[in-house]
C-alpha positions in Angstrom: -56.7 -70.0 97.8 -59.3 -68.0 95.8 -58.8 -64.4 94.6 -61.4 -61.8 95.5 -62.0 -59.2 92.8 -64.4 -56.2 93.3 -65.9 -54.7 90.1 -66.4 -51.0 91.0 -67.1 -47.6 89.6 -69.2 -45.0 91.4 -70.7 -44.0 88.0 -73.8 -45.9 87.0 -74.4 -47.4 83.6 -70.8 -48.3 82.9 -71.2 -52.0 82.6 -70.3 -53.2 86.2 -73.2 -55.7 86.5 -72.9 -56.9 82.9 -69.2 -57.5 83.5 -69.8 -59.2 86.9 -72.4 -61.6 85.4 -70.6 -62.4 82.2 -67.1 -62.6 83.6 -68.4 -65.0 86.3 -70.1 -67.1 83.6 -67.1 -67.1 81.3 -64.7 -68.1 84.1 -67.2 -70.9 85.0 -67.2 -72.2 81.4 -63.4 -72.2 81.6 -63.8 -74.6 84.6 -63.0 -72.2 87.4 -65.2 -72.3 90.5 -66.8 -68.9 90.9 -68.8 -67.1 93.6 -70.5 -63.9 92.6 -71.5 -61.5 95.4 -74.3 -59.1 94.6 -73.4 -56.0 96.7 -75.8 -53.6 94.9 -79.3 -53.0 96.4 -80.7 -52.9 92.9 -79.9 -56.7 92.8 -79.5 -56.7 89.0 -76.7 -59.3 89.2 -79.0 -61.7 91.0 -82.0 -61.3 88.6 -79.6 -61.3 85.7 -78.6 -64.9 86.7 -82.1 -66.0 87.1 -82.6 -65.6 90.8 -86.1 -64.5 91.9 -85.1 -61.8 94.4 -88.5 -61.7 96.0 -87.8 -65.2 97.4 -84.3 -64.5 98.7 -84.2 -65.7 102.3 -80.6 -64.9 103.0 -78.2 -62.7 101.0 -75.6 -60.0 101.1 -77.6 -58.1 103.8 -77.5 -60.9 106.3 -73.8 -61.6 105.4 -72.8 -58.0 106.2 -75.0 -58.1 109.3 -73.3 -61.3 110.4 -76.8 -62.7 111.2 -76.1 -65.9 109.2 -73.1 -67.9 108.1 -71.9 -66.8 104.7 -72.3 -70.4 103.5 -76.0 -70.3 104.3 -76.4 -67.3 101.9 -75.0 -69.1 98.8 -77.4 -70.0 96.0 -76.6 -72.2 93.0 -77.2 -70.7 89.6 -77.9 -72.4 86.2 -74.5 -71.1 85.0 -71.9 -73.9 85.2 -69.5 -73.6 88.2 -71.1 -70.3 89.3 -72.7 -69.7 92.7 -74.1 -66.4 93.9 -74.8 -64.6 97.2 -77.9 -62.6 96.0 -79.0 -59.1 97.0 -82.4 -57.7 97.9 -83.7 -54.1 98.1 -83.3 -54.5 101.9 -79.6 -54.1 101.4 -80.2 -50.3 101.2 -80.7 -50.3 105.0 -77.3 -51.8 105.8 -75.5 -48.5 105.2 -77.4 -47.0 108.2 -77.3 -50.1 110.4 -73.5 -50.5 110.1 -72.7 -46.8 110.9 -72.3 -47.3 114.7 -70.7 -50.7 114.5 -67.1 -51.3 115.4 -64.9 -52.3 112.4 -67.9 -51.6 110.1 -65.6 -51.5 107.0 -64.4 -55.1 107.7 -67.8 -56.9 107.9 -67.5 -58.5 104.4 -63.8 -59.3 104.8 -64.5 -61.2 108.1 -67.5 -63.1 106.6 -65.5 -64.3 103.6 -62.6 -65.8 105.5 -64.2 -69.2 105.7 -64.9 -69.2 101.9 -61.6 -68.3 100.3 -60.5 -71.9 99.8 -63.8 -73.0 98.3 -63.6 -70.9 95.1 -61.0 -70.0 92.5 -62.4 -66.5 92.2 -64.9 -64.5 94.2 -66.3 -61.5 92.2 -68.1 -58.6 93.9 -70.6 -56.5 91.9 -70.4 -53.1 93.7 -73.1 -50.5 93.8 -72.7 -47.3 91.8 -71.6 -45.3 94.9 -68.7 -45.0 97.2 -70.7 -45.8 100.3 -70.1 -48.3 103.1 -71.1 -51.3 101.0 -68.6 -50.5 98.3 -66.0 -49.7 101.0 -66.6 -53.2 102.6 -66.1 -54.7 99.1 -62.8 -52.9 98.5 -61.5 -53.8 102.0 -62.4 -57.5 101.4 -61.0 -57.6 97.9 -57.5 -58.5 96.6 -58.0 -56.4 93.5 -60.5 -54.2 91.7 -61.6 -54.1 88.0 -62.8 -50.7 87.0 -65.2 -50.7 84.0 -65.0 -47.4 81.9 -67.6 -46.8 79.2 -66.3 -45.4 75.9 -68.3 -42.3 76.1 -67.9 -38.6 76.7 -67.9 -38.6 80.5 -65.7 -41.7 80.7 -62.9 -40.3 82.8 -65.2 -38.1 84.9 -65.1 -39.4 88.5 -62.3 -41.9 87.8 -59.9 -39.7 89.8 -62.3 -39.8 92.7 -62.5 -43.6 92.6 -58.7 -43.9 92.3 -58.4 -41.6 95.4 -60.8 -43.8 97.3 -58.8 -46.9 96.3 -55.6 -45.2 97.5 -57.2 -44.3 100.8 -58.4 -47.9 101.3 -54.9 -49.1 100.5 -53.4 -46.6 103.1 -55.9 -47.2 105.9 -57.7 -50.6 105.5 -56.2 -52.9 102.9 -52.6 -52.4 101.9 -52.8 -55.5 99.6 -55.5 -54.0 97.4 -54.3 -54.0 93.8 -55.9 -52.6 90.6 -56.6 -55.7 88.4 -57.2 -53.5 85.4 -59.3 -50.8 83.7 -61.9 -52.4 81.4 -63.2 -50.4 78.4 -66.9 -51.1 77.8 -69.7 -50.1 75.4 -67.2 -49.6 72.6 -68.6 -48.7 69.2 -65.9 -48.7 66.5 -68.1 -46.5 64.2 -67.9 -43.6 66.6 -64.9 -41.3 66.6 -65.6 -40.5 70.2 -65.3 -44.2 71.2 -61.9 -44.5 69.6 -60.7 -41.2 71.2 -61.7 -42.5 74.7 -59.8 -45.7 74.1 -56.7 -43.7 73.0 -57.0 -41.3 76.0 -57.4 -44.1 78.6 -54.5 -46.1 77.1 -52.3 -43.0 76.9 -52.9 -42.1 80.6 -53.0 -45.6 82.1 -51.1 -47.8 79.6 -50.4 -51.2 81.2 -53.3 -50.9 83.7 -55.8 -51.3 80.8 -57.1 -54.7 79.8 -56.3 -55.6 76.1 -59.9 -56.9 75.8 -62.5 -54.3 74.9 -66.2 -54.9 75.5 -68.1 -53.8 72.4 -71.6 -52.6 72.2 -73.8 -55.6 71.5 -77.6 -55.9 71.5 -77.5 -59.5 72.7 -75.6 -58.4 75.8 -78.5 -56.0 76.7 -81.1 -58.7 76.0 -79.6 -61.6 78.1 -80.4 -60.3 81.6 -84.2 -60.0 80.8 -84.1 -63.8 80.3 -82.2 -64.3 83.6 -79.2 -65.6 81.6 -75.5 -64.7 81.1 -74.5 -63.9 77.5 -72.7 -67.3 77.4 -76.0 -69.1 78.0 -78.1 -66.7 75.9 -76.0 -66.5 72.8 -72.5 -68.0 73.0 -71.7 -67.0 69.4 -72.4 -63.3 69.9 -69.7 -60.6 70.0 -70.5 -60.0 73.7 -69.9 -63.6 74.6 -66.6 -63.7 72.7 -65.5 -60.4 74.4 -66.2 -61.8 77.9 -64.5 -65.1 77.2 -61.5 -63.2 76.0 -61.5 -61.1 79.1 -61.7 -64.3 81.3 -58.8 -65.8 79.5 -56.8 -62.6 79.8 -57.6 -62.5 83.6 -56.5 -66.1 84.0 -53.3 -65.5 82.1 -52.5 -62.5 84.2 -53.0 -64.5 87.4 -51.3 -67.7 86.3 
């Protein structure tokens, strides 16, 4: 049975989508069958894996709406062993449309029931908010990865996210676990980056992944070509970092 992992942080620009795309691609290269769900109306995970979002017929919107079977929304990508349920800007509307529905927090969980045996890992790229789409992702997930950028405001808002996770555990999903905190955008030349790493490790110790994602120009370039870092430049630091993260994740779950 596959494991569902949400990649979440309500702060924008912390590396959620970069992590979603490249962790999926790295796990795929390591011969795991992966489904990536784009649960962000910006649809960057979709375009970052080469999907033309203007031509998306079915995606996360229809899955949450339950207007199509989840299997009909799956699209193959060029990344080995990686499928995606793409997003579209229409996904913005789902927050309003679900408000009056019964069990609105469970729409994604119910939809994914028929898929859990088809994949080794299902990764969910969450929007930078704590709205209803992210709540659906956390309710559906077995665990959550929280990317934290190695910059000044790194820990700002983390308490709020951890409180949200706690309330999801208490009310909707007692099985939800924190897979780990992932330090991103690390620059070893900056004293601040090193201080953030020390602070996060001091406060959260064993919850923090050993792997740190370093600042890397190639990581920033890859999505503009619709490719993961593995396809774009497999020898770059970014590719090595994400392959290390994938191996650490597999080891942790073995």
